[in-house]
N, C-alpha and C positions, 0 to 999 in steps of 0.2 A: 504494500498498499502506501501512496507517495505520503512524502512529508504533507503538515496541514498548518497552514496558521497558526496560533494559538490565540488569536485577538477573536474575542468575540464582542459585537458591539447588542446595545440595550437597546431594544425597540422604545424608541419616547413616548409613547403611552402606558407603558410597563411601572407602573406606580409601588409605593410600598407594602399595601393592601392588608391591615391586620387581620382583615377575617379570614384572609389565608395564613394563620398563624396559631400556636394553641391558644392565645386570647380568646378566641372566637368557641373555642370548645366548652367555656367558663357556664354560659349560661343553656349547656343541651344537654341536661339529664345529666346520663351517668358520664359523659365525655368530661364534664366537670368536674369530678369527683376529687380528682388530685389535680394541681396544679404541678405539671412538670415541663420544664421550660423544651425538655426533647422531642415533646408530644407534636403533630403537624395537625393541621386543620381538619376537620370535621367536614367542612366545606369541599375540601379537595376532592374527598372520596366519595360526596353524595354527586359533583358535579359529573365523575368519572364513572358510577355508578344508574345513571339517572337514564341516561341511554342503551345500557348492557340487556340482556334477557333477566330475567329471576332464575334460571337454573345451570345458570352459568356459577362453576365452583371457580371460589377465591380465595387466592393461596399471598398471604404476606410475610416473606421472609426472614423480617424486620421488625415484628409485631409490636416493639417497643408496650405504649400506654393501652394497646389494642384498637385504635383508634379503627384499622379500618376492619376487623372480626371484627367490630359493633357495631356495624356503619352496614355492610353486607347483611349480618341478621336482621337488623330492622326493618330492610327489603326484604325479607325471607330470601333469600341467597345466601348455599352453604359457604362456609368458608376456616381454611385455618390458619391459623397466627404463630408464629416460630418465631423462639426468641431464647438467650444462652442467657439471659440475666432470670435467677431463678424468682426475684421479686415482682417484673413485670411479667413473667410468668402467672402468678398468684393477681394479679391486678386485674391482667386480662381474663382470668376465666370468672373471675368474680365480678366484670364487667358485662362477661356474654350472657353469667349464669341466671337461668327463668329463676326470679321469686314467689313464692306461692303467698297467698293472703295468711297461711299462718309464722310463715317467715317474717312477713313484716309486721304481724300481733306480736309474735313471740321477742320481735327486737325492740317494740314501744314497752312489750314490757319489763324486759329484763336492765334499759335502761334505768329503771327506777332504782333501783337493785344494785347495780354500778355508783349508782351517785350514793348512795346510804353509803357505802364500800371508802368511798373517795371523801365522805366527811367522819369518816369513824378514824382519828388519827391513831389508835391501834388496830387497824386492819394491815395485812401483810402488804411488801410492795414489793413488786413485781424488780429484777436481776436489774441491775442498773447497765445501761448499754454503754460496751466497751470505746466509746470514739476518743480518739482524742481531744487533747483540750476541752472537753465535755462544758466545763463551766464556762464559754464562748458562744455557747450556744442557747445554753437553758441557765437562767437564773436558778440559783440555790431551792427554793420556793417552789418554782416552777418545777424545776425538775422530780423536785421531790412527789410533786401531785400529780406527775403526770406516769410514774411509777405506780403507785397507789391504782391509780384510774387502769392502767395494763393490768394490773393485777385483777381488780375486780372485772374485768372483760374475761381472763383465763379464767376464771370461778364460776362464773355466771353461765357463759357459755360454752365453754370448754368440748362438748358434747354434739353443739349444731351446730352444723359448717356453714350456714347459710348467714345466722344470727351471726356468727362468730364474723363471716369476713364485711358482713353490713356495721359489727361495733368497730371492728378493725381499720377497715375506711376513715371514718368518722375518727379513730383514733388518732391517724396520719394528718388527717385537716386541721385537728386541733394541739396536735404537737406541732407541728408548724408553725400554728398562728402564734403560741405564746411564747417563740422561739424567738434569738436574735437574727435569724434569717432576714434577707434584702432580697429583695426579686429586682432591682433597679439597672441591670445589666443584664448582658448574654447568660451569665449563667450566676449562680446563686452566691451573696456574699454576707457579710454581716452590718445588720445597722450597726451606726453609734449607737451606745446606750447612754443614758442620761449621767451626771454623776450627781447622785442623791447622798455621798457624804456629808451628817452634819443635818443633813433635813428631816423634819418631822412633821407628819402629813396628820393631817385633822383628823381623817377619816380612810386610814388605810384598807386597803382590798388584800384580803385574804388571798393566795394565790388556788385556795381549792376553791372557790368560790369562781375566780377566774376561768380557770381549766372547767369547771361544772357547767357553766353560763356557754361556752364554747361548743364545749363535747355534745350539750343537748341542739345545739341551733345544726349542729356538725350533722348529726343522728337524722334531724329532721330534713336534711337537704339530700342528703343518702338515700334517704327512706325514699323522698319525690324521685328519685332515677326508679330505684329497683320496683316501684309501683308499674314503671315502664318495661313490659318487659315485650326483646326483642319474638319478632312474628318465625322469626327461620334461628336455625341451629348452625354455632357456631366451636370451634375446640380451637384453647389455645395449649401450645406445646413445647416444653424443655427440646430446643436444639440449635448444634449450630448450622449457620445460614449456609456455610461452607459442604457441607455435607446433608442438602433438602431430603433425597433419597433414604437416608437411614430414618429417619419418623415418618415419609408422607411419601406413601410409596405410589400414590394414585397420580391420574392425571390429569390437569386442572388446566383452567381455560381465562385466566385471568387474573396477573400479578399485579396487584396494587400496593407498594411499599416506601416508606422510606428511609433507607440506610441510613447511615453517622454521616457526616461530611468529613472530610479532611481538613479538620480544621484545629485538632488538640482539644478540641470541649468536651471532656469525662463524662461518660452517663454515669460512671459508679461514685466520681466526684459530687454529680448531683443527687443520687441515689441513697445516700449516706445515713442520711436520719433514720430514713424509713426501713434499711435494709436491717440496722445495727438492731432499730426499734421491735421489729418483728422478726428478729432471729437468724437474717439471711443472712451475716456476719457474723462471727465475732471474734476476729479481729483483723488487723490493718495490713496483715500480709494476702490474707483473702480478697481485699478488695483490690490486690494491685495483680493476686493471679489472674481471677476473673477478667479486669481491663486488660490483658493479656491477653486472654484468651479470645477477649472482643476485637470484630475490626473495627480497628480506629483508637483501639484505648491507649492510651498515655498517661494513665495515672501508677504513680510507684515506681513501682520493680518494672511497669513496662519501656518507661523512661530510658532506661538501664540497656537494655535487655535489646532495646533496638538497635544499638550502636552492633550486635552481634549480628542484625540483616546482613544476610546475601539472595541476592533474585535467584527464587527457581527457573529453571532453566525452562519450563515448560507451561512458564505463564508468559501471556503474549501481551505485551506492550508494544503500544503504538510507536510507529519511531522518532515525534517527537518528546514522546511522554519521558524518557533516555536525559535531553535533553535539557528539558523541563527541571529533571532531576540537581543534574549538572549545575542551573542557577542558580537552583536554593544555597548546593554547596557550597559554590564561590562566593555568594553572595554578602552583603554585613552584618547578615541576620546572629545575633546571638544563638549559640550552638545551631550555625546553619548543619552540620555534617549531622547533627540528631535529628531534623526536621526534614534534611533531603533521605535518609532511610525512613522518615515515618510517613514519610506521602510514596514515596517504593513500595514496601511493604502494605499501606494501605489499597493500591490499586494491585497489588498483586491479590491479596484478599478478596476483594473483587473480584477479578478474573476469576477467580475458583470457585468465587459463591454460584457467579452468569453461568458457568461450565456446569455446574451443579442442581441447578434450576432447569436448564432445558431439561435432563434424563428427568422428569416431573411434568413439561408442557405437552400437553395436546398438541397437535398439529393445528396449527391458524389460531393460535393462544396468542394475547396481546399481554403486552411488558406496561407497567408503570413507574418509573422509576424516579420521585420526586427529589430532587437532589441540589448541594446548591456550592458554588464552587468556591476557592479560597487565595489566600494573595497572604504571602511570605515577604513582610518587608516591598520592593518595587516587581516580584513575579507571581502572576495570577497562576492557579492554576485551574485551568478549564474543566471542572469535573464534569459539567453536563456534556463535554467535544468526548470527553476520553471515556467514556459509558457509552455514547454515539457509537464512538470506533471498534468498542471493545465488541458490541451485540451485529458491528455490521458482520463482525472476523467470524462471529460464531452465525452465522446467516443470517440474521436478521431480516426481514426488511419491510418495504412503508414506516423507514425509520423519521423521527422527527424529534426536534428540540424547541420545545414552548414553555415560552418566559411567563415564568407566572409573576414573582413580587419581586421588586429590588427588595431586598436587606439591609438594616436603621444602622450598621457596624462602619463599613466602608462602601463609598460610590458606585466601586466595580462589583460588590457581589450582590447575586439576585440566588434566586429560587427556579427550577426547570422542572418541566415534566416530561422524563423522558422517552418517548413513547417506542417501541417496535412489536412485530407480528411475527410473528416464530414461524420458520419455512416448514410448509406443508411437503 
């Protein structure tokens, strides 16, 4: 294949369009249960599905928060989501689960008993999650109240999976609401805490009252979504997207997915509080190991290990990609060598993912990859073009790159839908 220019001109009418981001999900039932910045908009998936037959089987090999699977199930289309992160698998399953009237009633009844335990200072505390520098996340009183709330949920709903899932989703909302986490950047950060040393509040608020009030309203929101059961069925499986046939051996007609972008934004970093509180992580090293196993992982030991990466000779790279990696390597970026290897490993993983996915596609299957490009100093990585060319190398036809929106961080960054039809 001939070398191609890596310049991509954004159409002048492509705007930021916040309705195509995770922000749009907050007012759409179960999609808004948890605010996770890596999520993509339900509106994108709905627009793609709106003109498709309901009999199509939909596959999302990067299921994440379960947006695709839930959208498809709501439209009575069978769907399967795959993810390598066990917390996201749990969340996806909780979202697509059908909840009966007994689940709703038992959850409402359980709230009172959970809150009674919260108000009882002698009741048990859940084990403190082993998050590094946990005091930065929660003030001491809030942390104690959350531990008592978590223990109450475990005790009250231990044998009722549906009830427990609904209460834990509400707990996750409350846990973040009383934390010091801030969401005024692309990734999670921390808000400044006021210095109240030496101050005495006339009417001090108790942490357990604050947590209880949040939990009541969070349960109410979660139950409102739980009452909106999907008409179709969906499944979310724990799997590596580079080995799709290992867990999904059936044919699929439509892939709608949004893989991680090559921008060093770690999903594990964003999800740590949820994963530690719910027991999916018990040590910092586990976070690094999971991020290393994920495509685009860059947290903890993943950063140091990427230096040992050497391109697999079986991986296909468009000719210009090697030049891009060299441009990054020779740039003035701090840790330029690490970044070059990181981008190279990312696209190698994506190549093996694409190869794996073709094994489960029916003839004529359509794929939609919602991806964002990246920029490292003055080197733009045209992710959408690289996906396009990899799909073309695999024999996909009717390929197109549809710009969706500009992103907020830099003027050169945007999201696109890379569309292709599998060869017959």
